[in-house]
C-alpha positions in Angstrom: -13.6 13.2 -20.2 -10.4 13.5 -22.2 -9.0 16.0 -19.7 -9.7 13.6 -16.9 -8.0 10.8 -18.7 -5.0 13.1 -19.5 -4.8 14.1 -15.9 -4.7 10.4 -14.8 -1.9 9.8 -17.3 0.0 12.7 -15.8 -0.5 11.3 -12.3 0.6 7.9 -13.4 3.7 9.6 -14.9 4.4 11.3 -11.5 4.0 8.0 -9.7 6.5 6.4 -12.1 9.0 9.2 -11.5 8.6 8.7 -7.7 9.3 4.9 -8.1 12.4 5.8 -10.1 13.6 8.3 -7.5 13.1 5.8 -4.7 14.9 3.1 -6.7 17.9 5.4 -7.3 18.0 6.1 -3.6 17.9 2.4 -2.8 20.7 1.7 -5.3 22.8 4.5 -3.7 22.2 3.0 -0.2 23.1 -0.5 -1.5 26.3 0.7 -3.0 27.3 2.6 0.1 26.5 -0.5 2.2 28.5 -2.8 0.0 31.4 -0.2 -0.2 31.4 0.1 3.6 31.4 -3.7 4.0 34.4 -4.1 1.6 36.3 -1.2 3.1 36.2 -3.0 6.6 37.8 -6.1 5.1 36.5 -9.4 4.0 34.9 -10.6 7.3 31.7 -12.5 8.1 30.1 -9.2 9.0 31.0 -7.9 5.5 29.2 -10.8 4.0 26.1 -9.9 5.9 26.3 -6.3 4.7 26.8 -7.5 1.1 23.7 -9.8 1.5 21.8 -6.8 2.8 23.0 -4.7 -0.2 21.6 -7.5 -2.5 18.2 -7.2 -0.8 18.2 -3.5 -1.3 19.1 -3.9 -5.0 16.3 -6.4 -5.4 13.8 -3.9 -4.0 15.3 -1.1 -6.2 14.9 -3.3 -9.3 11.3 -4.0 -8.3 10.6 -0.3 -8.0 12.1 0.3 -11.5 10.1 -2.5 -13.0 6.9 -1.0 -11.4 7.8 2.4 -12.9 8.4 0.8 -16.3 5.1 -1.0 -16.2 3.2 2.1 -15.2 4.8 4.1 -18.0 4.3 1.5 -20.6 0.8 0.5 -19.7 -0.7 3.8 -18.4 1.2 6.5 -20.2 2.6 5.2 -23.5 -0.2 2.7 -24.3 -2.8 4.7 -22.5 -4.4 1.3 -21.9 -7.6 0.9 -20.0 -7.7 -2.4 -18.2 -11.0 -4.1 -19.1 -10.3 -7.1 -21.4 -9.1 -10.3 -19.8 -6.0 -10.2 -22.0 -5.1 -6.8 -20.8 -5.7 -7.7 -17.1 -3.5 -10.8 -17.5 -0.7 -9.0 -19.2 -0.7 -6.1 -16.7 -0.9 -8.4 -13.6 1.7 -10.7 -15.0 4.3 -8.0 -15.4 3.6 -6.8 -11.9 3.5 -10.3 -10.3 6.9 -11.3 -11.9 8.5 -8.4 -10.2 6.8 -8.9 -6.8 7.4 -12.6 -6.6 11.1 -12.3 -7.5 11.6 -9.5 -5.1 9.9 -11.4 -2.2 11.8 -14.5 -3.0 15.1 -12.6 -2.9 14.1 -11.0 0.3 13.2 -14.4 1.7 16.6 -15.8 0.8 18.4 -12.7 2.3 16.4 -13.1 5.5 17.2 -16.9 5.6 20.9 -16.2 5.3 20.7 -13.5 7.9 18.8 -15.7 10.3 21.3 -18.5 9.9 24.2 -16.2 10.7 22.7 -13.9 13.2 19.7 -15.3 15.0 18.3 -18.7 14.2 15.0 -17.8 15.9 14.2 -15.6 12.9 14.3 -18.5 10.5 10.6 -19.3 10.7 9.9 -15.7 9.6 12.2 -16.0 6.7 10.6 -19.4 5.8 7.2 -17.8 5.9 8.4 -15.1 3.5 9.5 -17.8 1.0 6.2 -19.7 1.5 4.4 -16.5 0.8 6.3 -16.1 -2.5 5.5 -19.6 -3.4 1.8 -19.1 -2.7 1.7 -15.9 -4.7 3.4 -17.8 -7.6 0.9 -20.6 -7.4 -2.1 -18.3 -7.2 -0.8 -16.3 -10.2 -0.5 -19.5 -12.2 -4.0 -20.5 -11.3 -5.2 -17.0 -12.3 -3.6 -17.3 -15.7 -5.1 -20.8 -16.2 -8.6 -19.5 -15.4 -8.0 -16.4 -17.4 -7.2 -18.3 -20.6 -10.8 -19.4 -21.1 -12.0 -15.8 -20.9 -9.3 -14.8 -23.4 -10.5 -17.4 -25.9 -13.9 -15.6 -25.9 -12.3 -12.4 -27.0 -9.5 -13.1 -29.6 -9.8 -9.5 -30.8 -8.6 -8.2 -27.4 -5.3 -10.2 -27.9 -4.9 -8.7 -31.3 -5.4 -5.2 -29.9 -3.0 -5.8 -27.1 -0.4 -7.0 -29.6 -0.9 -4.0 -31.8 -0.4 -1.7 -28.8 3.0 -3.3 -28.2 4.1 -1.7 -31.5 3.9 1.7 -29.7 6.8 0.5 -27.5 9.0 -0.8 -30.3 9.3 2.5 -32.1 
């Protein structure tokens, strides 16, 4: 069983490396997009390209955060998600990244729709509504999860002690 668990840790590590590689590619594309926009002069089209670069950077940051979460939770801590505390912490880290990235993408889409095609504004608004719904559901999950955490205070202590692995 130890070999299987070690294999999964290795696979999680590979997944994290893939997320980092994709994030670096997105950063490069965002920088090239911004550079191209600035080299063409400060025009309204350049502003659109800069806004697009911001959206790409947001997705790159999301990929990096996911990679960091995978490494910290699955490789360094070697945590097995079973206790309510562990589930809440793991999902919270992931949800923060996802909600922020979706919100930024919604804002980018809104600005693009306002400047390029107003008919796309409902799509941008639905993206922002989706981010708000995710945020509300996440808050509801945390509220419901607190009662379960109170039944297992030792799980919170164990999770806090695992955090020391990351400090060193």
